[in-house]
DRENGU-20413 format. One record per residue (C-alpha): residue in one letter; x, y, z. Coordinates in Angstrom, 2 decimals. Each point is the difference from the previous one (the first is absolute). Layout:
BEGIN
atom lolo:a, u:X, v:Y, w:Z
...
END
This chain:
BEGIN
atom lolo:m, u:-0.02, v:0.03, w:-0.10
atom lolo:v, u:2.79, v:2.56, w:0.98
atom lolo:r, u:1.83, v:-0.89, w:-3.15
atom lolo:a, u:-2.85, v:0.70, w:-2.25
atom lolo:v, u:-0.71, v:3.40, w:1.57
atom lolo:q, u:3.70, v:0.90, w:-0.21
atom lolo:r, u:0.12, v:-0.92, w:-3.76
atom lolo:a, u:-3.22, v:1.96, w:-0.76
atom lolo:l, u:1.24, v:3.14, w:1.69
atom lolo:e, u:3.47, v:-0.32, w:-1.83
atom lolo:e, u:-1.89, v:0.24, w:-3.21
atom lolo:n, u:-1.59, v:3.31, w:1.10
atom lolo:d, u:-3.24, v:-1.42, w:1.27
atom lolo:a, u:-2.10, v:0.86, w:3.05
atom lolo:e, u:-1.66, v:-2.47, w:2.31
atom lolo:v, u:-2.90, v:0.64, w:2.15
atom lolo:w, u:-1.28, v:-2.25, w:2.75
atom lolo:v, u:-3.53, v:0.15, w:1.24
atom lolo:l, u:-1.24, v:-1.83, w:3.13
atom lolo:r, u:-3.30, v:-0.22, w:1.99
atom lolo:t, u:0.69, v:0.62, w:3.49
atom lolo:a, u:-2.91, v:-2.06, w:1.13
atom lolo:t, u:1.59, v:-3.05, w:-1.31
atom lolo:i, u:3.17, v:0.19, w:2.24
atom lolo:a, u:0.50, v:-2.21, w:3.10
atom lolo:l, u:0.88, v:1.75, w:3.26
atom lolo:e, u:3.43, v:-1.44, w:-0.07
atom lolo:r, u:0.67, v:1.30, w:-3.37
atom lolo:e, u:-1.21, v:3.51, w:0.96
atom lolo:e, u:2.30, v:-0.04, w:3.03
atom lolo:a, u:2.92, v:-1.29, w:-2.25
atom lolo:l, u:-0.47, v:3.13, w:-2.30
atom lolo:d, u:-0.28, v:2.35, w:3.12
atom lolo:a, u:3.46, v:-1.33, w:1.07
atom lolo:l, u:1.45, v:1.31, w:-3.39
atom lolo:l, u:-1.01, v:3.62, w:0.71
atom lolo:d, u:2.25, v:2.74, w:1.38
atom lolo:p, u:-0.81, v:2.04, w:3.12
atom lolo:v, u:-1.39, v:2.84, w:-2.14
atom lolo:e, u:-2.47, v:-2.33, w:-1.86
atom lolo:r, u:-1.07, v:-1.52, w:3.22
atom lolo:a, u:-0.70, v:3.39, w:1.51
atom lolo:r, u:-2.05, v:1.07, w:-2.94
atom lolo:a, u:-2.01, v:-3.36, w:0.08
atom lolo:a, u:-0.87, v:0.70, w:3.57
atom lolo:r, u:-1.54, v:3.33, w:-0.79
atom lolo:f, u:-2.86, v:-1.65, w:-1.69
atom lolo:a, u:-3.21, v:0.04, w:2.13
atom lolo:f, u:-1.21, v:-3.45, w:-1.32
atom lolo:a, u:1.71, v:-3.30, w:0.15
atom lolo:r, u:-0.88, v:-1.04, w:-3.40
atom lolo:d, u:1.64, v:3.34, w:-1.31
atom lolo:r, u:3.12, v:-0.80, w:1.88
atom lolo:r, u:0.10, v:-3.49, w:-1.38
atom lolo:d, u:-0.20, v:1.34, w:-3.53
atom lolo:y, u:2.70, v:2.40, w:0.49
atom lolo:r, u:2.36, v:-2.50, w:1.54
atom lolo:v, u:-0.76, v:-2.66, w:-2.85
atom lolo:a, u:0.59, v:2.65, w:-2.75
atom lolo:h, u:3.30, v:1.10, w:1.39
atom lolo:g, u:1.08, v:-3.45, w:0.95
atom lolo:l, u:-0.93, v:-1.21, w:-3.47
atom lolo:l, u:1.86, v:2.76, w:-1.76
atom lolo:r, u:3.20, v:-1.03, w:1.90
atom lolo:l, u:-0.42, v:-3.65, w:-1.14
atom lolo:l, u:-0.56, v:1.20, w:-3.64
atom lolo:l, u:3.11, v:2.40, w:0.20
atom lolo:s, u:2.06, v:-3.10, w:1.18
atom lolo:a, u:-1.18, v:-2.19, w:-2.84
atom lolo:v, u:1.20, v:2.51, w:-2.43
atom lolo:v, u:3.35, v:0.77, w:1.83
atom lolo:p, u:1.15, v:-2.72, w:2.61
atom lolo:r, u:0.06, v:1.70, w:3.31
atom lolo:d, u:-1.45, v:-0.52, w:3.38
atom lolo:p, u:-3.43, v:1.39, w:-0.11
atom lolo:r, u:0.64, v:1.62, w:3.31
atom lolo:d, u:2.95, v:1.97, w:-1.47
atom lolo:w, u:-1.83, v:2.14, w:-2.44
atom lolo:r, u:0.18, v:3.75, w:0.91
atom lolo:i, u:-2.83, v:2.07, w:-1.33
atom lolo:r, u:-0.54, v:3.65, w:0.35
atom lolo:a, u:-2.49, v:2.81, w:-1.28
atom lolo:g, u:1.30, v:1.50, w:-3.18
atom lolo:a, u:-1.00, v:3.05, w:-1.94
atom lolo:g, u:-3.70, v:0.81, w:0.62
atom lolo:g, u:-0.06, v:-2.77, w:2.77
atom lolo:k, u:0.03, v:-2.93, w:-2.42
atom lolo:p, u:1.80, v:-2.88, w:1.58
atom lolo:e, u:3.44, v:-1.07, w:-1.48
atom lolo:l, u:3.09, v:-2.08, w:0.80
atom lolo:v, u:2.93, v:1.70, w:1.69
atom lolo:e, u:2.89, v:0.46, w:-2.40
atom lolo:g, u:2.42, v:-2.81, w:-0.51
atom lolo:q, u:-2.29, v:-3.12, w:0.80
atom lolo:a, u:-1.14, v:-0.70, w:-3.66
atom lolo:d, u:0.55, v:2.83, w:-2.58
atom lolo:g, u:-2.52, v:0.08, w:-2.60
atom lolo:l, u:-2.72, v:-1.84, w:2.16
atom lolo:f, u:-3.15, v:1.75, w:0.69
atom lolo:f, u:-3.28, v:-0.89, w:1.73
atom lolo:n, u:-3.56, v:1.05, w:0.93
atom lolo:i, u:-2.49, v:-1.47, w:2.46
atom lolo:s, u:-3.74, v:0.11, w:0.72
atom lolo:h, u:-2.28, v:-1.21, w:2.28
atom lolo:t, u:-3.91, v:-0.12, w:0.53
atom lolo:r, u:-1.99, v:-1.73, w:2.62
atom lolo:g, u:0.41, v:-3.63, w:-0.73
atom lolo:c, u:2.57, v:0.18, w:-2.86
atom lolo:v, u:3.55, v:1.20, w:-0.65
atom lolo:a, u:2.13, v:0.71, w:-3.16
atom lolo:c, u:3.83, v:0.27, w:-0.42
atom lolo:l, u:1.86, v:1.12, w:-3.22
atom lolo:v, u:3.68, v:-0.09, w:-0.67
atom lolo:g, u:1.51, v:0.97, w:-3.30
atom lolo:r, u:2.84, v:1.73, w:-1.73
atom lolo:r, u:-1.58, v:3.18, w:-0.82
atom lolo:p, u:-0.21, v:2.84, w:2.52
atom lolo:l, u:-3.50, v:1.00, w:-1.00
atom lolo:i, u:-2.22, v:-2.85, w:1.01
atom lolo:g, u:-2.93, v:-0.15, w:2.16
atom lolo:v, u:-2.65, v:-2.50, w:1.16
atom lolo:d, u:-3.45, v:0.21, w:1.57
atom lolo:v, u:-2.42, v:-2.52, w:1.42
atom lolo:e, u:-3.60, v:0.64, w:1.14
atom lolo:s, u:-3.03, v:-1.98, w:1.14
atom lolo:r, u:-2.91, v:0.35, w:-2.36
atom lolo:e, u:-2.25, v:-0.82, w:3.01
atom lolo:r, u:1.04, v:3.33, w:1.77
atom lolo:r, u:-2.22, v:2.39, w:-1.74
atom lolo:t, u:0.66, v:3.69, w:0.79
atom lolo:a, u:-2.25, v:2.87, w:-0.27
atom lolo:a, u:-2.06, v:-0.34, w:-3.13
atom lolo:d, u:1.03, v:3.47, w:-1.43
atom lolo:l, u:3.74, v:-0.28, w:0.72
atom lolo:g, u:0.79, v:-0.61, w:-3.72
atom lolo:e, u:-2.45, v:2.79, w:-1.16
atom lolo:r, u:1.93, v:2.36, w:2.44
atom lolo:l, u:3.53, v:-0.93, w:-0.63
atom lolo:f, u:0.38, v:-1.71, w:-3.36
atom lolo:a, u:0.69, v:1.75, w:-3.47
atom lolo:p, u:-2.99, v:0.65, w:-2.25
atom lolo:a, u:0.68, v:-2.95, w:-2.36
atom lolo:e, u:0.12, v:-2.31, w:3.02
atom lolo:v, u:-3.21, v:1.43, w:1.60
atom lolo:a, u:-1.59, v:-0.85, w:-3.41
atom lolo:l, u:1.20, v:-3.67, w:0.38
atom lolo:l, u:-1.72, v:-0.12, w:3.38
atom lolo:r, u:-3.34, v:0.99, w:-1.29
atom lolo:h, u:-1.01, v:-3.50, w:-1.12
atom lolo:p, u:-3.60, v:-1.29, w:0.71
atom lolo:d, u:1.12, v:-2.96, w:1.75
atom lolo:e, u:0.85, v:0.59, w:3.63
atom lolo:q, u:2.64, v:-2.95, w:0.28
atom lolo:e, u:1.82, v:1.10, w:-3.30
atom lolo:r, u:0.19, v:3.56, w:1.42
atom lolo:w, u:1.84, v:-1.27, w:3.03
atom lolo:d, u:2.11, v:-2.37, w:-2.04
atom lolo:r, u:1.14, v:3.01, w:-2.19
atom lolo:f, u:0.44, v:2.11, w:3.14
atom lolo:f, u:2.59, v:-2.46, w:1.39
atom lolo:r, u:1.64, v:-0.53, w:-3.20
atom lolo:i, u:0.57, v:3.67, w:-0.39
atom lolo:w, u:0.79, v:0.57, w:3.72
atom lolo:t, u:2.84, v:-2.68, w:0.22
atom lolo:l, u:1.45, v:1.17, w:-3.55
atom lolo:k, u:0.25, v:3.75, w:1.40
atom lolo:e, u:1.46, v:-1.38, w:3.35
atom lolo:a, u:2.64, v:-2.24, w:-1.98
atom lolo:y, u:0.85, v:3.13, w:-2.02
atom lolo:l, u:0.38, v:2.32, w:2.98
atom lolo:k, u:2.00, v:-2.43, w:1.96
atom lolo:g, u:2.20, v:-0.66, w:-3.12
atom lolo:t, u:0.90, v:3.77, w:-0.21
atom lolo:g, u:0.31, v:0.32, w:3.80
atom lolo:l, u:-2.22, v:2.90, w:-0.09
atom lolo:g, u:-2.94, v:-1.30, w:1.75
atom lolo:l, u:-3.11, v:2.04, w:0.53
atom lolo:r, u:1.92, v:3.20, w:-0.44
atom lolo:m, u:-0.92, v:-0.57, w:-3.76
atom lolo:p, u:-3.73, v:0.87, w:-0.51
atom lolo:l, u:-1.91, v:-3.04, w:-1.07
atom lolo:d, u:-1.82, v:1.88, w:-2.72
atom lolo:s, u:3.31, v:1.05, w:-1.69
atom lolo:f, u:0.26, v:-3.38, w:-1.73
atom lolo:a, u:-2.46, v:-2.40, w:-1.29
atom lolo:f, u:-0.14, v:-3.66, w:-0.72
atom lolo:s, u:-1.90, v:-1.94, w:-2.83
atom lolo:l, u:-0.62, v:-3.78, w:0.44
atom lolo:d, u:0.45, v:-3.04, w:-2.07
atom lolo:p, u:3.16, v:0.31, w:-0.30
atom lolo:p, u:0.81, v:2.55, w:2.73
atom lolo:r, u:1.65, v:3.14, w:-1.24
atom lolo:v, u:0.60, v:3.45, w:1.54
atom lolo:r, u:-0.49, v:3.50, w:-1.37
atom lolo:f, u:1.31, v:3.12, w:1.65
atom lolo:a, u:-1.27, v:3.54, w:0.43
atom lolo:p, u:2.26, v:2.55, w:-1.84
atom lolo:s, u:1.34, v:0.98, w:3.44
atom lolo:i, u:1.59, v:-3.27, w:0.59
atom lolo:d, u:3.39, v:-0.43, w:-1.40
atom lolo:d, u:0.07, v:-3.74, w:-0.75
atom lolo:d, u:-0.10, v:-2.37, w:-3.12
atom lolo:p, u:-3.14, v:-2.17, w:0.21
atom lolo:t, u:1.53, v:-2.54, w:-2.55
atom lolo:a, u:2.91, v:-0.55, w:2.41
atom lolo:w, u:-2.34, v:-1.49, w:2.66
atom lolo:h, u:-1.20, v:-3.67, w:-0.11
atom lolo:f, u:-2.64, v:-1.39, w:2.21
atom lolo:e, u:-1.45, v:-3.53, w:0.95
atom lolo:q, u:-2.89, v:-0.94, w:2.14
atom lolo:r, u:-1.16, v:-3.30, w:1.47
atom lolo:l, u:-3.21, v:-1.11, w:1.64
atom lolo:l, u:1.08, v:-2.12, w:3.00
atom lolo:p, u:-1.84, v:-2.71, w:2.05
atom lolo:g, u:-2.07, v:1.39, w:2.95
atom lolo:g, u:-1.17, v:3.09, w:-1.70
atom lolo:f, u:3.24, v:1.93, w:-0.41
atom lolo:i, u:1.55, v:1.93, w:-2.88
atom lolo:a, u:3.55, v:1.10, w:-0.79
atom lolo:a, u:1.61, v:2.21, w:-2.23
atom lolo:v, u:3.76, v:0.48, w:-0.93
atom lolo:s, u:1.61, v:2.95, w:-1.77
atom lolo:q, u:3.41, v:0.13, w:-1.70
atom lolo:r, u:1.60, v:2.83, w:-1.83
atom lolo:e, u:2.08, v:-1.26, w:-2.99
atom lolo:p, u:0.28, v:2.24, w:-3.13
atom lolo:a, u:1.28, v:-2.89, w:-1.93
atom lolo:g, u:-3.17, v:-2.18, w:0.04
atom lolo:p, u:-2.09, v:-2.12, w:2.29
atom lolo:p, u:2.39, v:-1.70, w:2.50
atom lolo:p, u:-0.41, v:-3.55, w:1.09
atom lolo:l, u:-1.90, v:-0.48, w:3.41
atom lolo:r, u:-0.45, v:-3.39, w:1.86
atom lolo:w, u:-2.98, v:-0.42, w:2.28
atom lolo:r, u:-0.02, v:-2.51, w:2.92
atom lolo:v, u:-3.26, v:-0.43, w:1.75
atom lolo:l, u:1.26, v:-1.95, w:3.11
atom lolo:d, u:-2.12, v:-2.46, w:1.99
atom lolo:e, u:2.62, v:0.18, w:2.81
atom lolo:v, u:3.03, v:1.72, w:1.16
atom lolo:p, u:3.01, v:-1.35, w:-1.93
atom lolo:g, u:3.33, v:-0.82, w:1.52
atom lolo:i, u:-0.82, v:-0.04, w:3.68
END
Protein backbone atom coordinates (compact mmCIF):
# COMPACT_ATOMS: atom_id res chain seq x y z
CA UNK A 1 0.00 0.00 0.00
CA UNK A 2 2.76 2.44 0.92
CA UNK A 3 4.74 1.66 -2.23
CA UNK A 4 1.73 2.34 -4.49
CA UNK A 5 1.13 5.74 -2.91
CA UNK A 6 4.79 6.72 -3.24
CA UNK A 7 4.88 5.76 -6.90
CA UNK A 8 1.72 7.72 -7.70
CA UNK A 9 2.96 10.92 -6.11
CA UNK A 10 6.35 10.63 -7.78
CA UNK A 11 4.40 10.78 -11.05
CA UNK A 12 2.86 14.12 -9.95
CA UNK A 13 -0.37 12.63 -8.69
CA UNK A 14 -2.38 13.59 -5.65
CA UNK A 15 -4.07 11.18 -3.28
CA UNK A 16 -7.19 11.72 -1.18
CA UNK A 17 -8.28 9.45 1.65
CA UNK A 18 -11.87 9.56 2.92
CA UNK A 19 -13.03 7.80 6.08
CA UNK A 20 -16.37 7.70 7.91
CA UNK A 21 -15.64 8.13 11.58
CA UNK A 22 -18.66 6.11 12.69
CA UNK A 23 -16.98 2.98 11.29
CA UNK A 24 -13.88 3.31 13.50
CA UNK A 25 -13.42 1.08 16.51
CA UNK A 26 -12.49 2.85 19.76
CA UNK A 27 -9.00 1.34 19.84
CA UNK A 28 -8.29 2.68 16.33
CA UNK A 29 -9.53 6.12 17.35
CA UNK A 30 -7.22 6.05 20.38
CA UNK A 31 -4.32 4.93 18.19
CA UNK A 32 -4.89 7.91 15.88
CA UNK A 33 -5.08 10.25 18.88
CA UNK A 34 -1.67 8.99 20.00
CA UNK A 35 -0.16 10.31 16.73
CA UNK A 36 -1.16 13.93 17.38
CA UNK A 37 1.12 16.63 18.74
CA UNK A 38 0.21 18.68 21.85
CA UNK A 39 -1.16 21.58 19.79
CA UNK A 40 -3.55 19.28 17.92
CA UNK A 41 -4.72 17.66 21.14
CA UNK A 42 -5.37 21.07 22.67
CA UNK A 43 -7.42 22.13 19.67
CA UNK A 44 -9.41 18.91 19.74
CA UNK A 45 -10.22 19.50 23.41
CA UNK A 46 -11.87 22.83 22.58
CA UNK A 47 -14.76 21.18 20.74
CA UNK A 48 -17.86 21.11 22.89
CA UNK A 49 -19.18 17.75 21.64
CA UNK A 50 -17.41 14.40 21.84
CA UNK A 51 -18.28 13.49 18.25
CA UNK A 52 -16.66 16.70 16.98
CA UNK A 53 -13.54 16.00 19.04
CA UNK A 54 -13.47 12.50 17.54
CA UNK A 55 -13.76 13.81 13.98
CA UNK A 56 -10.92 16.30 14.52
CA UNK A 57 -8.62 13.69 16.05
CA UNK A 58 -9.37 11.15 13.32
CA UNK A 59 -8.81 13.69 10.55
CA UNK A 60 -5.44 14.83 11.85
CA UNK A 61 -4.28 11.34 12.74
CA UNK A 62 -5.30 10.04 9.32
CA UNK A 63 -3.42 12.90 7.66
CA UNK A 64 -0.25 11.89 9.47
CA UNK A 65 -0.68 8.30 8.27
CA UNK A 66 -1.16 9.48 4.68
CA UNK A 67 1.92 11.72 4.84
CA UNK A 68 3.94 8.77 6.16
CA UNK A 69 2.62 6.56 3.38
CA UNK A 70 4.07 9.05 0.89
CA UNK A 71 7.33 9.79 2.71
CA UNK A 72 8.45 7.05 5.14
CA UNK A 73 8.55 8.70 8.56
CA UNK A 74 7.08 8.08 11.98
CA UNK A 75 3.62 9.72 11.78
CA UNK A 76 4.24 11.39 15.15
CA UNK A 77 7.26 13.25 13.76
CA UNK A 78 5.46 15.46 11.23
CA UNK A 79 5.57 19.13 12.18
CA UNK A 80 2.68 21.21 10.89
CA UNK A 81 2.19 24.95 11.15
CA UNK A 82 -0.21 27.61 9.91
CA UNK A 83 1.08 29.14 6.68
CA UNK A 84 -0.03 32.18 4.71
CA UNK A 85 -3.66 32.97 5.37
CA UNK A 86 -3.76 30.30 8.07
CA UNK A 87 -3.61 27.37 5.64
CA UNK A 88 -1.83 24.45 7.33
CA UNK A 89 1.50 23.41 5.85
CA UNK A 90 4.53 21.31 6.66
CA UNK A 91 7.49 22.99 8.35
CA UNK A 92 10.33 23.40 5.85
CA UNK A 93 12.86 20.64 5.38
CA UNK A 94 10.61 17.67 6.14
CA UNK A 95 9.46 16.84 2.61
CA UNK A 96 10.10 19.54 0.02
CA UNK A 97 7.42 19.77 -2.64
CA UNK A 98 4.80 17.94 -0.59
CA UNK A 99 1.53 19.69 0.23
CA UNK A 100 -1.71 18.71 1.92
CA UNK A 101 -5.20 19.77 2.86
CA UNK A 102 -7.73 18.37 5.29
CA UNK A 103 -11.47 18.54 5.94
CA UNK A 104 -13.86 17.07 8.46
CA UNK A 105 -17.59 17.23 8.91
CA UNK A 106 -19.67 15.48 11.51
CA UNK A 107 -19.16 11.79 10.76
CA UNK A 108 -16.60 11.93 7.93
CA UNK A 109 -13.04 13.15 7.27
CA UNK A 110 -10.99 13.71 4.12
CA UNK A 111 -7.22 14.15 3.74
CA UNK A 112 -5.45 15.22 0.54
CA UNK A 113 -1.72 15.04 -0.23
CA UNK A 114 -0.07 16.09 -3.48
CA UNK A 115 2.86 17.77 -5.19
CA UNK A 116 1.13 21.07 -5.99
CA UNK A 117 0.92 23.90 -3.48
CA UNK A 118 -2.61 24.94 -4.50
CA UNK A 119 -4.77 21.95 -3.58
CA UNK A 120 -7.89 21.80 -1.44
CA UNK A 121 -10.49 19.32 -0.21
CA UNK A 122 -13.89 19.70 1.41
CA UNK A 123 -16.30 17.07 2.72
CA UNK A 124 -19.86 17.73 3.88
CA UNK A 125 -22.88 15.77 5.04
CA UNK A 126 -25.80 16.14 2.68
CA UNK A 127 -28.08 15.37 5.62
CA UNK A 128 -27.07 18.52 7.53
CA UNK A 129 -29.29 21.01 5.77
CA UNK A 130 -28.59 24.63 6.59
CA UNK A 131 -30.81 27.70 6.26
CA UNK A 132 -32.88 27.28 3.13
CA UNK A 133 -31.90 30.68 1.75
CA UNK A 134 -28.15 30.39 2.38
CA UNK A 135 -27.30 29.82 -1.27
CA UNK A 136 -29.67 32.57 -2.37
CA UNK A 137 -27.91 35.02 -0.06
CA UNK A 138 -24.28 34.02 -0.63
CA UNK A 139 -23.87 32.42 -4.06
CA UNK A 140 -23.25 34.07 -7.43
CA UNK A 141 -26.34 34.73 -9.60
CA UNK A 142 -25.55 31.85 -11.98
CA UNK A 143 -25.40 29.46 -9.03
CA UNK A 144 -28.60 30.82 -7.53
CA UNK A 145 -30.29 30.03 -10.85
CA UNK A 146 -29.12 26.40 -10.51
CA UNK A 147 -30.76 26.21 -7.09
CA UNK A 148 -34.15 27.19 -8.45
CA UNK A 149 -35.09 23.68 -9.47
CA UNK A 150 -38.67 22.48 -8.90
CA UNK A 151 -37.57 19.32 -7.07
CA UNK A 152 -36.53 19.97 -3.45
CA UNK A 153 -34.04 17.09 -3.25
CA UNK A 154 -32.38 18.22 -6.47
CA UNK A 155 -32.09 21.75 -5.07
CA UNK A 156 -30.30 20.46 -1.99
CA UNK A 157 -28.06 18.18 -4.05
CA UNK A 158 -27.02 21.16 -6.18
CA UNK A 159 -26.48 23.29 -3.10
CA UNK A 160 -24.04 20.80 -1.58
CA UNK A 161 -22.24 20.26 -4.87
CA UNK A 162 -21.70 24.00 -5.25
CA UNK A 163 -20.84 24.48 -1.58
CA UNK A 164 -18.14 21.78 -1.50
CA UNK A 165 -16.64 23.05 -4.77
CA UNK A 166 -16.45 26.58 -3.39
CA UNK A 167 -14.89 25.37 -0.14
CA UNK A 168 -12.35 23.22 -2.00
CA UNK A 169 -11.34 26.19 -4.15
CA UNK A 170 -11.03 28.58 -1.19
CA UNK A 171 -9.04 26.03 0.79
CA UNK A 172 -6.83 25.43 -2.23
CA UNK A 173 -5.98 29.12 -2.50
CA UNK A 174 -5.68 29.57 1.26
CA UNK A 175 -7.97 32.60 1.09
CA UNK A 176 -10.88 31.08 2.98
CA UNK A 177 -13.96 33.22 3.43
CA UNK A 178 -11.96 36.41 2.95
CA UNK A 179 -12.94 35.98 -0.70
CA UNK A 180 -16.65 36.75 -1.29
CA UNK A 181 -18.61 33.65 -2.27
CA UNK A 182 -20.41 35.53 -5.06
CA UNK A 183 -17.13 36.61 -6.73
CA UNK A 184 -16.72 33.20 -8.40
CA UNK A 185 -19.30 30.79 -9.76
CA UNK A 186 -19.42 27.09 -10.54
CA UNK A 187 -21.21 25.27 -13.28
CA UNK A 188 -21.83 21.54 -12.83
CA UNK A 189 -21.41 18.39 -14.96
CA UNK A 190 -18.47 18.81 -15.22
CA UNK A 191 -17.58 21.28 -12.49
CA UNK A 192 -15.95 24.44 -13.82
CA UNK A 193 -15.30 27.80 -12.21
CA UNK A 194 -15.74 31.33 -13.52
CA UNK A 195 -14.39 34.47 -11.84
CA UNK A 196 -15.69 38.00 -11.53
CA UNK A 197 -13.49 40.61 -13.30
CA UNK A 198 -12.08 41.64 -9.91
CA UNK A 199 -10.50 38.19 -9.35
CA UNK A 200 -7.00 37.78 -10.76
CA UNK A 201 -7.00 34.05 -11.45
CA UNK A 202 -7.19 31.77 -14.48
CA UNK A 203 -10.27 29.52 -14.39
CA UNK A 204 -8.76 27.10 -16.91
CA UNK A 205 -5.88 26.37 -14.54
CA UNK A 206 -8.20 24.92 -11.89
CA UNK A 207 -9.44 21.33 -11.97
CA UNK A 208 -12.13 19.84 -9.75
CA UNK A 209 -13.43 16.40 -8.89
CA UNK A 210 -16.38 15.40 -6.74
CA UNK A 211 -17.53 12.14 -5.21
CA UNK A 212 -20.78 11.08 -3.58
CA UNK A 213 -19.78 8.94 -0.62
CA UNK A 214 -21.49 6.26 1.47
CA UNK A 215 -23.52 7.54 4.39
CA UNK A 216 -24.84 10.66 2.67
CA UNK A 217 -21.53 12.55 2.35
CA UNK A 218 -20.05 14.47 -0.58
CA UNK A 219 -16.42 15.51 -1.14
CA UNK A 220 -14.76 17.87 -3.61
CA UNK A 221 -11.08 18.32 -4.51
CA UNK A 222 -9.44 21.31 -6.20
CA UNK A 223 -6.03 21.39 -7.88
CA UNK A 224 -4.39 24.25 -9.75
CA UNK A 225 -2.34 23.00 -12.70
CA UNK A 226 -2.14 25.18 -15.85
CA UNK A 227 -0.77 22.28 -17.95
CA UNK A 228 -4.01 20.29 -17.75
CA UNK A 229 -6.05 18.02 -15.50
CA UNK A 230 -3.69 16.39 -12.97
CA UNK A 231 -4.05 12.78 -11.80
CA UNK A 232 -5.97 12.18 -8.59
CA UNK A 233 -6.40 8.92 -6.69
CA UNK A 234 -9.38 8.45 -4.37
CA UNK A 235 -9.38 5.94 -1.52
CA UNK A 236 -12.66 5.54 0.34
CA UNK A 237 -11.54 3.63 3.40
CA UNK A 238 -13.50 1.14 5.46
CA UNK A 239 -10.99 1.23 8.30
CA UNK A 240 -7.85 3.02 9.41
CA UNK A 241 -4.86 1.72 7.43
CA UNK A 242 -1.52 0.91 8.98
CA UNK A 243 -2.37 0.85 12.70
